[in-house]
N, C-alpha and C positions, 0 to 999 in steps of 0.2 A: 643149586644156584652158584654161579661162578663169582669169584672175587674180581674186583676191578683190575688187579694186576694180571689176571689171567686173560682178560679181554683186550688189553692194549698190546700193540706190537712192541717188541724189544728193540732198542736201538742197535744199529749195526755194530757198534764197538763193544756191546755187551751181548755176546751170543747166548742163546737160551740153551743151557746145558741139560735141561730136563726134557727137551724135545728130541724125538727120535728121527725127525725129518732132517735131511741135509740142508745146509744154508744155501740159498739161491741169491744171485745178485739182484739188486732192485730193478724193477721194470723201468723202461725208458720213460722219462717225464716229458710230457708235451707242454710247452710253454706257449700260451697264446698272447700275441702282441696286442696292444690297444687298437691298432689299425684293423687287425683281423676281427676282433670282437665288435668293432664299430660296423664293419661290413656285414657281419652276421646280423647285428641288431637292425640294420637298415633293410636287409633283404627279407627278414621274417617278422611278421607282426607279433607284438607282445601279448596279444589277446584282446579282450574287450569285444564290443559289438561290431558287427560289420557296418560299413558306412551306409547311411540312409540315403545319400545322394552322391553322385559323382562330383569330382572336382570341377568339371565344366558346368554342371548344374549349379553348384555353389557359386561359381564365378559369375554366372548370369544373375543370380540373386544379388550378388555384391554390386554388379554394374547398375542394376535397377535402383538399388538403395543409394548408390553414389549420385545418380542423376536426380533422384527425388530430394535428397538432402543437400546437394551441392558440395558435398565433401566425402572423402573416403577415409574412414578410420576402422580399426579392428572392432571397436565397440559397436559402430553402426552396422557392420557386416554381421557380427554375432547376433545383434537384435533382429535384423532382417531374416536371418536363417531361423532363429527361434520362432519368429512370427509365422513362418511357413510350416511350423511343426517339426522341424528338423534339428539335428544337433551337429556340432562341428568341433573337432579337437583343435588344440592349439597348433599342432603341426599342420593340419589341413587348412586352418585359417591362414597360416603363413604362406602356404602354397597358393591359396586363392588371392591373397594380397599381392604376391609376386606376379601373378598373372594380370590382375585387374589394374594395379597401380600404374604401370607404364601406359596402359590404354587410356586411363582417365587423365593422366598428366599430359599425354599426347594430344587429347582433345582440348585441354585447357590451353595449351601452347598455340594451337591452331584456331582458337576461337576468334570472335569478332573484335575483341579488345586488343589482340596482338597485331602489330603491323605498323 
């Protein structure tokens, strides 16, 4: 069994005199910027289950729920989706709200009370 000092790398300023291997310069270090890691995170799913419904199907459920209740909130949409036996993540809920909210607000502005 090896001792811990035999398993760790020696610092560059303290060369290992017991090793018969020649010293090599350190490999190039790749530094990833926050922007690059954010792009990677957005382009690849982090795991979990595959979606049970498309965003458009979820948007239709949200539209129906908004008409039935007379208002559009995240809680109402979540409850309507759950009532259909589906699930929705927070990110997908935000996507659905961004799709449906302008439509519902547009109908409210052009309703019979405006004018």
